[in-house]
N, C-alpha and C positions, 0 to 999 in steps of 0.2 A: 411387525415381527422381526425378532433378534436374528443378526447375523453371526457366523462365526467370522471372528477377526484374530489377527495376531499383533504381537507387540513388539516390535523392531528394538533392539537395544541402543540404536542411536536416539531414541527418544529420552533416554535418562540425561543425555548431556546435551540435548537442544538449547541452546543458548535463549532463543525466544522464550520457552517456557521457563527457564530458569529465571531470567529478567521479570517476568510477569510475577513471581514470588506469592503465588496463591495455589496452594497444596490441592485446595478443594476443586477448583476450577479446572486445575489439570486432570485431576481425576473424574472429572464430570466430561472433559475433551476427550478422554483416551474411551470412556463408556458410550460415548457417541458414536463411535464408530459402528458399534454393534446395532445403533439405533437408525444409522443411515443406509441409504440404498448403496448399489455398486457404485455411483459416481458421487457419492459424497452429499448427497440432498436427504432432507427430510423435512416434515410437515414441523413448523415452528410454534411448539404450543407446549408450555411448561408441564401442563398435567399429563399429556400424554408422554413427554419424554421422561418423568419422574417415574410413572407407572411403569415404562419399558426399560430405563437404566437403575432405578432404585426401588425395585419392587417390595423389597423386605426390610428397606432402611426407613422406620416411620418418623426418626428423628429429621430426617430430611425432608423440608416442606417445599411446597410449588415454589415458594418465594425464594429461597434458597437457589433451587435449579434456575430461577430465572435470573437471578444476580450474578450466576455464575455463566450464563449464556451472554448477558450482557459485558460481563469482564472479559470473556473471550472474543466477543466483536469487537470491544473496543481495541484490541491487540491484534487484530486482523486473523486470528486464528479460525472465525467462522464469518461468514457474510449473511445478512438477514435481510430478506426482500420479501414481496407480497405481491400477489396476482390474484384478479377476479374474487377478491375478497377473502383469501387464504394465505397465511403467514407459513414461509418457507426460510429453511437455514441451509448454507451450503459450506462445507469444509474444503477451502479452497487447495489445501496441501494433502488431500485426501490418498491422491495416487502416489504419494511421496512414501505414504506410512503402510498403504492397503495394497496387494495386488490379487484381486480375486480370479480365482481359477478359470470360472467359466462368468466372465462380467455379464451382468443383465443391465440392459438399457434403464435408463430413469424413466419413470412415467410421470414424473414431475419436471414443472417448468425451471428451464433453467434461471440463473440470475443474470439480470442484463442492467445498463446504465439507467435504463428508465423505469425499472421495479425495485431497485435496491432499497429507495426510501421511501416505498409504498406499502409500508407495514399498516395492518388492519388492527385496533384498539379491542378488537372484538372478545379476543381471547387474552388480553393482557392480565397479568397478574402482578400485583404491587409488591413490591421488594420491603413495604413498610406495613405490611398487614397486622402485627403486633403492636403497632405504636399508637397511643390513645391520644386523642384530641386534648390539649389543656384550655379549662374554661375558667375565665376570671370573673367571679361575682363582685358586685359592690367596688367601692374605692378602695384597690389595695396597689401599694407598690411594689412594683416585680422587677426586680433585676434582672436583665436580659443580656447575655454574653454575647456579643457580637463577633460571629467568626472573620475577620477581617484578613480576606486573603493577600497574602505577600504577592508581588509580579512576580512571575517566574523570569527567571534570567536569559535573556536572548530570544523571548518569546516571539517578540512583534518581530523579529529579523527572520527566524525560523518560519513564521507564518508564511513570510513573503516567499520564501522558497518553496513551502508545502504548497502553496495556491497552485504552482506551475509544475509540481513532481508527478510525474506520469503515473504513480502508482500510489493510492490512496491507502494504504495498511500501516499496521504498525506505528501510528503516529507518535505514541508515547515513547516507544523505544527510539524511533528515530531524533525526536527532540532530544533525547539525553545525548545521542551520539552527536548532535550538531551543538548542543552546550559544551561538549569535551572539547570539540574544534575550536570553537571561539575562546576557549581557556587557554587553549595552546596557541593563542595570540593570531588565529587564522581570520582574515575580515570578513565580516557582512558581506562587503561588495564580491570579495572573491567566491566566497559559498554559492552566491546569487548566479555570479557569472556561468559556475560550474553547473549549476542546476538548469539555467536556461539552455546552456549547450549540449546537456545530458537529455533534457526534454525534447529539444528540436532532433537530436539523434535518435530516439527511440518513434519518435512520429514519423520520421524518414525511413525508418527500415520497417514501419508497420508492426512493431512487435506486439504480441499479445501480453495481456496481464501478467500470465505465471512465466513470461521470460523477461519481465523486466526487475531488475533488483529492489529489493527493500531500501527505502530512505534509511534504517538502520544501516545496512551495507554500505550504502553509498558514502552517509556521512560518517560511518565507523573507523574503528582502529586501524582498518589497511589504506584509509586514504584513498578510497577509490574514485572521489572527486577530483582527486587531482589529474586524472587521464582527461577530463573537460573542461578544464580552466581556460584553455584556449580554444577559439572557435575552431572546428574541423575546417581543412582548407576546402577553398571553394572549387567545385568539379570542373574539368578540362573542357572548355567551349571550343566546338572547331571552328577554326578560321573561316571565314568566307572566302568565294573565290577571289582570286587576285583579279579578274577581270572586273570586278564591281568595286574597285577602287581599294582606298587602303583598310586592311582588314582588322585593325584593332581601334578601340576606342581613343579617343584623346587623352591627354594627362600622363600622371604617373604612371597610374596601375596599366594604362595602355602601352606604355613604353618598356614596361617590365614585362608584359606579355611578349612583346615584339622581341625583346632580347632572347628571353627563354625559348621561343619557338625558334627563333632563328638558331640559336646553339644546338637544339636538339634536331632540329628538320633540314637545315640548309648545310649544316657542317662547315658553313664560312664561306659557301660558293654561290650562295642564290641570293641575289639581291631581291627585296622586299618593295612593295610600292611605297613610293615615299620617300626610299631611301636613293641616294646618288651613288 
């Protein structure tokens, strides 16, 4: 059942959609809002989607709808998942663009880490339905053009960061932002260290996915990664009782802790264990 939706003017200046540079997929994305329920979920079947959002556009094929869904999923605008033999899709940014007056809870299962890659192939629609097979009969010399993929600059280094980045969405845009940083002479070691520290901080804060910045923002022109180049300071550990002996560990780190605690707490008037 189609739903009444609104179009926010900010969608016209959305950087993610602009960078995708796919006008047809953008149109499909906005029409999907009328197909999704009030939590941004829907059955993922190109035939149902085509019937719901392109009912009178005969030139729009099932394969083209599926191609748009694939493009949107690759850029992180939708999430595809499966459960109990049925395929579903979810629009993570749905609440950003739509504010239903009387929100109806979804009857469809939510995406989870366990079901995101459990897509059933039962209802899959080929994006190459109109491509005919090539048959060679007899001894025929055929010139085959081999499309040799040039290596993508800095992709290996980016993949190391992407492997630990806590939010796996908009990979293509994140790679472009990472490449721009490397071209500005930022080292792979620096960006990897920043990614490590950021991932650790998000895990410590137990941030939900929608509260973690996209990789395209982290590596983007505002240089948010710079905030995480250095590891966050270690939390203060309450010293043990003086009756238990020396309260600080041996070595330079312990000596630094001793001096810091002494300066802050004793005001130079209390002698610590081990001090004369």
